[in-house]
N, C-alpha and C positions, 0 to 999 in steps of 0.2 A: 031441772037441771045436772047442780050439780050430784043430785041424790041417783041421778040411772049412771051418770057416774062412778060415783063411785061401788054403788053395784054394782054392776060390771064390767071392775077390776076384781071388787071382788070372789063372781062365779066365772070370772078369766086365770085367775088364780088357783083357786080350786079344781078347773079343767087342767092343767097346766101340770098339778102337783099327783095331781090321781094319775094322772099315764107315764111321767118320772115312778115313779113308783114302780108301774104293772113292766115297764123297761127295764129295769134296773132288776128286777123281781126277775127274771127269767135267767137272764147273768149270772146270776150272785150264786156262789160256790157255797156258800152255806147249808145251801136246801138238798145239793146235791150229795153232799159230805154226809147230811145229816140221816139219808136213804145210803148210804154204799156205809154207811159204820153202823146201821143199827143193831144190828150185832157180835159186833165186836166186846169177845170180852176186855179187853185195854182202850176201852172207848173216846179217851183225850187225848189216846198220843195215837189214835185210829185218823178221828177228827182232825189234829194236830199237821200230816202227813197229807193227810185226802188233800186236804188247802192247802198248803205248797205245792200239790203237780196242780189241783184243780188250777193256781194264781199258772205256773210255769207254761200247760199247756192249755188256754186260753178257754180255762170253763168247761172242757173235755172232763168229761167223769163217768165209767164206766156206767149204765147199767146196772141193778142187784144191789144185794151185799156182800158177792164177789164172782170173781169168772167174766167172762165178758170182756176180758181186758185188749181183744180184736178190736172193739169199737173208735181206741184211745191208744193208737199208736204211743203216742209219745206221754201218755202214762203207761200204759204199759215199759219205755224204755229207760225210763228213768233210776237210777240205780239211784244204792244206800253208800254210805265210804267202804265195805264189805263187799262190796260188785257182787248183793245180790239185791232184789225188787224193794225197791221205796216205797211205792205207791198201793196202798188195799186196796 
């Protein structure tokens, strides 16, 4: 009887942890920003700024490596200290 309970507990933990990984992977900014910055000449700076913008815009990052900013108005409208666009 104890063995059945232990097996059930292990199976339950494995299933719930894998569901958690799948749900958080979709909402993460890292993967979206890696795609967005894949062709950037200053990759590290692009990733940093993209992640800041993505966090502020609740996970919205425009598709592709450039342009398409109309897909995410929040991302498009964030400005740097000089008044120019902050988000890559």
